[in-house]
C-alpha positions in Angstrom: 0.4 -0.3 -0.2 1.5 3.3 -1.1 1.1 6.2 1.0 1.8 10.1 0.9 4.4 11.4 2.7 6.2 15.4 3.4 9.4 15.7 2.6 11.3 18.2 4.1 14.5 20.2 4.0 17.8 19.4 6.5 19.0 23.2 6.2 15.8 24.8 6.9 13.2 22.8 7.7 10.8 23.8 5.4 8.4 21.3 4.2 8.8 21.3 0.2 7.6 18.6 -1.2 5.1 15.3 -1.2 5.4 12.2 -2.5 4.2 8.2 -2.5 6.2 6.0 -1.0 5.4 1.9 -0.3 5.6 0.7 3.3 6.1 -2.7 2.5 9.0 -2.6 0.1 11.3 0.3 1.6 11.1 0.5 5.5 13.3 3.2 6.1 13.1 6.9 6.3 13.5 8.1 2.7 15.9 10.6 1.7 16.5 12.4 -1.7 18.3 15.4 -2.8 16.2 18.2 -4.1 15.7 21.5 -5.1 14.6 24.1 -1.8 13.8 27.4 -3.2 14.0 28.9 0.6 17.6 27.9 0.1 18.2 28.5 -3.8 20.1 25.6 -3.6 19.8 21.4 -4.0 19.8 20.6 -0.4 19.2 16.6 1.2 15.6 16.4 1.6 14.1 13.5 4.6 10.8 12.0 5.0 8.8 13.6 8.0 5.3 13.3 9.8 2.5 14.3 7.8 
């Protein structure tokens, strides 16, 4: 079952992206390099609680 998760910037802590994740296949927290419009650069975004 896929669930919606929020991604927040590691530097400024803003929640910038929402994506879907399969909870059965990926049990750990999702970490992706994405562009943060508040920091004006690519930063690490981690999964947060909704």
